[in-house]
C-alpha positions in Angstrom: -27.7 9.0 15.5 -31.1 8.7 13.8 -33.7 10.9 12.2 -35.3 11.8 15.5 -32.0 13.1 16.8 -31.7 15.6 14.0 -33.8 18.5 15.1 -33.8 22.0 16.4 -30.7 24.2 16.4 -27.8 22.5 14.7 -25.1 25.2 14.2 -22.1 24.9 11.8 -19.3 25.9 14.0 -16.3 28.0 12.9 -12.7 26.9 13.2 -10.8 29.6 15.0 -7.3 30.2 13.5 -4.4 32.3 14.6 -2.7 34.7 12.2 -0.3 32.0 11.2 -3.1 29.5 10.5 -2.9 27.3 13.6 -6.2 26.0 15.1 -7.1 27.6 18.4 -8.5 24.6 20.2 -9.4 26.4 23.5 -11.3 29.1 21.4 -13.1 26.3 19.5 -14.3 24.7 22.7 -15.4 28.0 24.1 -17.6 28.6 21.1 -18.8 25.0 21.2 -19.9 25.5 24.8 -21.7 28.7 23.9 -23.6 27.0 21.1 -24.7 24.2 23.5 -25.8 26.9 26.0 -28.0 28.4 23.2 -29.8 25.0 22.8 -27.8 23.2 20.1 -28.9 19.6 19.8 -25.9 18.8 17.5 -23.0 20.7 16.1 -21.6 20.4 12.5 -17.8 20.5 12.3 -15.9 21.3 9.0 -18.8 22.8 7.1 -18.6 26.0 5.1 -18.4 28.0 8.3 -15.6 25.8 9.5 -13.5 26.5 6.4 -13.7 22.9 5.4 -11.6 23.5 2.3 -8.6 24.3 4.4 -8.9 21.4 6.9 -7.0 18.1 6.5 -8.5 14.8 7.5 -6.3 14.7 10.6 -7.5 18.2 11.7 -11.1 17.2 11.2 -10.6 14.1 13.3 -8.9 16.1 16.1 -11.8 18.6 16.2 -14.3 15.8 16.3 -12.5 14.1 19.1 -12.2 17.2 21.4 -15.8 18.2 20.6 -17.1 14.7 21.4 -15.1 14.5 24.6 -16.4 17.9 25.7 -20.0 17.2 24.7 -20.0 14.0 26.8 -23.4 13.1 25.3 -25.0 16.6 25.6 -25.1 17.0 21.8 -24.4 15.0 18.7 -21.3 15.6 16.6 -21.6 15.8 12.8 -18.6 16.0 10.5 -18.6 17.6 7.1 -17.1 15.2 4.5 -17.8 17.1 1.2 -15.1 17.0 -1.4 -14.7 16.9 -5.2 -13.2 13.4 -5.2 -14.5 10.3 -3.6 -11.1 9.4 -2.1 -11.0 12.7 -0.3 -14.5 12.2 1.1 -13.7 8.7 2.3 -10.6 10.0 4.1 -12.8 12.4 6.0 -15.4 9.6 6.6 -12.7 7.5 8.3 -11.6 10.5 10.4 -15.2 10.8 11.5 -15.6 7.2 12.4 -12.3 6.9 14.2 -12.8 9.9 16.4 -16.4 9.5 17.6 -18.6 11.5 15.2 -22.3 10.6 15.2 -23.1 11.4 11.6 -21.8 12.8 8.3 -22.8 16.0 6.4 -22.1 15.8 2.7 -22.9 17.6 -0.5 -22.7 15.6 -3.7 -19.4 15.9 -5.6 -18.5 19.6 -5.3 -17.1 21.8 -8.1 -18.1 19.2 -10.7 -20.8 21.7 -11.7 -23.0 19.0 -13.1 -23.4 15.4 -11.9 -25.8 12.8 -13.2 -28.3 11.2 -10.9 -26.4 7.9 -11.1 -23.1 9.7 -10.2 -24.7 11.3 -7.2 -26.3 8.0 -6.0 -23.0 6.1 -6.4 -21.2 8.8 -4.4 -23.5 8.5 -1.4 -23.7 4.7 -1.6 -19.9 4.7 -1.3 -19.9 7.2 1.6 -22.5 5.2 3.5 -20.7 1.9 2.9 -17.3 3.2 4.1 -18.2 4.7 7.4 -21.4 2.9 8.6 -22.5 6.3 9.9 -25.8 8.0 9.1 -25.7 10.7 6.5 -27.2 14.2 6.4 -27.4 15.3 2.8 -26.4 18.9 2.0 -28.0 20.5 -1.0 -26.4 23.9 -1.7 -26.6 24.9 -5.3 -24.6 28.0 -4.7 -21.7 26.0 -3.2 -21.8 22.8 -5.2 -22.7 24.4 -8.6 -25.9 22.4 -9.1 -28.9 21.3 -7.2 -30.1 17.9 -6.3 -33.6 17.3 -7.5 -36.3 16.3 -5.1 -36.5 13.0 -7.0 -32.8 12.3 -6.3 -33.2 13.3 -2.7 -36.1 10.9 -2.4 -34.1 8.1 -4.0 -31.2 8.8 -1.6 -33.6 8.8 1.4 -34.6 5.2 0.5 -31.1 3.9 1.0 -27.5 5.0 1.9 -28.4 5.5 5.6 -29.7 9.0 5.0 -31.5 10.5 8.0 -31.9 14.1 6.9 -31.0 17.0 4.7 -29.6 20.5 5.1 -31.6 22.2 2.4 -30.0 25.4 1.3 -31.8 26.1 -2.0 -32.7 29.8 -2.2 -36.0 29.0 -3.9 -38.8 28.6 -1.4 -40.9 26.6 -3.9 -38.2 23.9 -3.7 -38.4 23.9 0.1 -42.2 23.7 0.0 -42.2 20.7 -2.4 -39.4 19.0 -0.5 -41.3 19.3 2.8 -44.5 18.2 1.3 -43.0 15.0 -0.1 -40.3 14.0 2.4 -40.9 15.7 5.8 -42.5 12.5 7.2 -39.6 10.3 6.1 -36.4 12.3 6.8 -35.5 15.3 8.9 -35.6 18.3 6.7 -33.3 21.0 8.1 -33.5 24.6 6.8 -30.3 26.2 5.5 -31.1 29.9 4.7 -31.9 31.5 8.0 -34.6 33.7 6.7 -36.6 30.6 5.8 -36.4 29.1 9.3 -39.5 30.5 10.9 -41.7 30.0 7.8 -40.4 26.4 7.3 -41.1 25.1 10.8 -44.9 25.1 10.5 -44.6 23.4 7.1 -42.7 20.4 8.6 -39.0 21.3 8.9 -37.7 19.7 12.0 -35.0 22.3 12.6 -32.2 24.3 10.9 -28.5 24.1 10.1 -28.1 27.8 9.4 -26.0 30.8 10.1 -27.6 33.7 11.9 -29.4 32.2 14.9 -26.2 32.7 16.9 -27.0 36.4 17.1 -30.8 36.7 17.7 -32.3 38.0 21.0 -34.3 34.8 21.4 -32.5 31.5 21.9 -32.7 29.4 18.7 -34.1 26.5 20.8 -37.3 28.6 21.2 -37.9 29.1 17.4 -40.4 26.2 17.1 -42.6 27.8 19.7 -42.3 31.2 18.0 -43.3 29.7 14.7 -46.3 28.0 16.2 -48.0 31.3 17.1 -46.5 34.3 15.2 -46.5 37.5 17.3 -44.2 40.5 17.7 -41.4 38.3 19.0 -41.7 36.2 15.9 -41.5 39.2 13.7 -38.5 40.7 15.6 -36.7 37.4 15.4 -37.4 37.1 11.7 -36.2 40.6 11.1 -33.0 39.9 13.0 -32.4 36.7 11.1 -33.0 38.3 7.8 -30.9 41.5 8.5 -27.9 39.6 9.9 -27.9 37.1 7.1 -28.1 39.8 4.4 -25.2 41.7 6.1 -23.0 38.6 6.5 -23.5 37.5 2.9 -22.7 41.0 1.6 -19.4 41.6 3.4 -15.9 40.1 2.7 -15.3 36.5 1.7 -17.1 33.8 3.6 -16.7 33.2 6.5 -14.6 36.3 7.3 -17.8 38.3 8.1 -19.2 35.6 10.2 -16.0 35.4 12.3 -16.0 39.1 12.7 -19.6 39.1 13.8 -18.8 36.4 16.4 -15.9 38.4 17.7 -18.3 41.4 18.1 -20.5 39.4 20.5 -17.4 38.3 22.5 -16.7 34.9 21.0 -13.1 34.1 20.1 -13.7 33.2 16.4 -10.1 34.1 15.5 -9.2 34.8 11.8 -9.9 33.0 8.6 -7.2 30.7 7.1 -5.6 31.3 3.8 -6.8 32.0 1.1 -9.6 34.0 2.9 -8.6 37.4 4.3 -10.0 38.9 7.5 -12.8 41.4 7.4 -11.5 45.0 7.2 -12.2 47.7 9.8 -14.8 49.2 7.5 -16.5 45.7 7.2 -16.6 45.5 11.0 -18.1 49.0 11.2 -20.9 47.9 8.9 -21.6 44.8 11.1 -21.7 47.0 14.2 -24.2 49.3 12.5 -26.3 46.3 11.5 -26.3 44.9 15.0 -27.2 48.3 16.5 -30.1 48.7 14.0 -31.5 45.2 14.8 -31.1 45.5 18.5 -28.4 42.8 18.8 -26.2 43.1 21.8 -22.5 43.5 21.2 -19.6 42.8 23.6 -18.3 45.8 25.4 
């Protein structure tokens, strides 16, 4: 996988679990096929949506294998390998390499709250050396506890086999400066879904975001929408913004996202411990949001 392959709609897929915590492989593949039908060019496994904190290296490898076999070249497979310790990340890297992943998605060392530039660089050098797979950086200050500076992102882009970044900073100034400096060198993929349509004309090549699964327009059409804003552009942006606000304000992530997928007829199952499922009242709020935004629900 190279920089040119990282573009368009790249969803982070959920991992459907039963009430006892078992992975529902058939449900996972049904959702995987749905995402490809919506125009996904690649799919991220074991990201935040996939409850990566609960997945072992063996489980990640198994999900990569069944996804790669099902995709049969129709989409690239990216595995999340973020972890607090390097040893844990490298175990995930080996699972990716051995089971057919095309690339890795990684934050810097999570839960450290602060890492020096040299610590971050050393972490990604080790990940790149271990797997021989291309890396998609993941900058999520809310998840990691700190933000990678654009200077550090630039240094990483000059080595470590980095092909792109999922940029989830909530400050659009940061996005603007990142795109201005690096959009011609790596694939900048937008994280917050309400930044998708504004970011595309500024040089973002796509998005790894939660929310496009629900919009009336297929995510694969967003680039065309952003090129000539009209009422469809505005409706799609309202849907992205409204869905994202609702999902972020309900239950513990990704319980609300799974409940929303279940509402549109996709078998997202339940969260795995320690996350509890969305309540009936939570689901009612999601229904009301969908109805207000004109998003179709399963009957």
